[in-house]
BALOBA-1460 file (C-alpha; in Angstrom, 3 decimals):
// residues 41
<rec num="1" residu="m" x="0.000" y="0.000" z="0.000"/>
<rec num="2" residu="g" x="2.154" y="2.891" z="1.247"/>
<rec num="3" residu="w" x="2.775" y="5.785" z="-1.118"/>
<rec num="4" residu="l" x="0.696" y="4.224" z="-3.906"/>
<rec num="5" residu="a" x="-2.465" y="4.462" z="-1.804"/>
<rec num="6" residu="g" x="-1.743" y="8.156" z="-1.236"/>
<rec num="7" residu="v" x="-1.399" y="8.759" z="-4.967"/>
<rec num="8" residu="r" x="-4.628" y="6.855" z="-5.643"/>
<rec num="9" residu="d" x="-6.482" y="8.921" z="-3.017"/>
<rec num="10" residu="q" x="-5.205" y="12.168" z="-4.537"/>
<rec num="11" residu="i" x="-6.299" y="11.133" z="-8.014"/>
<rec num="12" residu="l" x="-9.745" y="9.976" z="-6.877"/>
<rec num="13" residu="g" x="-10.195" y="12.892" z="-4.482"/>
<rec num="14" residu="a" x="-10.863" y="10.573" z="-1.544"/>
<rec num="15" residu="p" x="-10.228" y="12.054" z="1.893"/>
<rec num="16" residu="r" x="-7.361" y="10.475" z="3.801"/>
<rec num="17" residu="i" x="-8.077" y="9.489" z="7.379"/>
<rec num="18" residu="r" x="-5.371" y="8.675" z="9.911"/>
<rec num="19" residu="l" x="-6.326" y="6.220" z="12.605"/>
<rec num="20" residu="n" x="-4.288" y="5.191" z="15.652"/>
<rec num="21" residu="l" x="-5.308" y="2.154" z="17.666"/>
<rec num="22" residu="a" x="-4.100" y="0.574" z="20.883"/>
<rec num="23" residu="l" x="-4.944" y="-3.118" z="20.920"/>
<rec num="24" residu="q" x="-5.368" y="-4.955" z="24.195"/>
<rec num="25" residu="g" x="-3.818" y="-8.348" z="24.730"/>
<rec num="26" residu="g" x="-0.894" y="-9.967" z="23.057"/>
<rec num="27" residu="g" x="0.041" y="-12.846" z="20.835"/>
<rec num="28" residu="s" x="-2.858" y="-14.581" z="19.152"/>
<rec num="29" residu="h" x="-5.459" y="-12.278" z="20.754"/>
<rec num="30" residu="g" x="-3.849" y="-9.203" z="19.199"/>
<rec num="31" residu="a" x="-3.480" y="-10.970" z="15.852"/>
<rec num="32" residu="f" x="-7.167" y="-11.937" z="15.872"/>
<rec num="33" residu="t" x="-8.226" y="-8.381" z="16.742"/>
<rec num="34" residu="w" x="-6.019" y="-6.968" z="13.979"/>
<rec num="35" residu="g" x="-7.517" y="-9.430" z="11.475"/>
<rec num="36" residu="v" x="-11.047" y="-8.365" z="12.401"/>
<rec num="37" residu="l" x="-10.187" y="-4.672" z="12.129"/>
<rec num="38" residu="d" x="-8.425" y="-5.231" z="8.815"/>
<rec num="39" residu="r" x="-11.538" y="-6.889" z="7.402"/>
<rec num="40" residu="l" x="-13.871" y="-4.170" z="8.747"/>
<rec num="41" residu="l" x="-11.799" y="-1.219" z="7.577"/>
């Protein structure tokens, strides 16, 4: 993704949203939570 996503957003005029998250738990719990968030977002 990286810089290419930024170029795509500029071309399409899509607003860019920054999001910071703090995930609770560690190991497999954090990986599961990240997978869910990745699918939702």
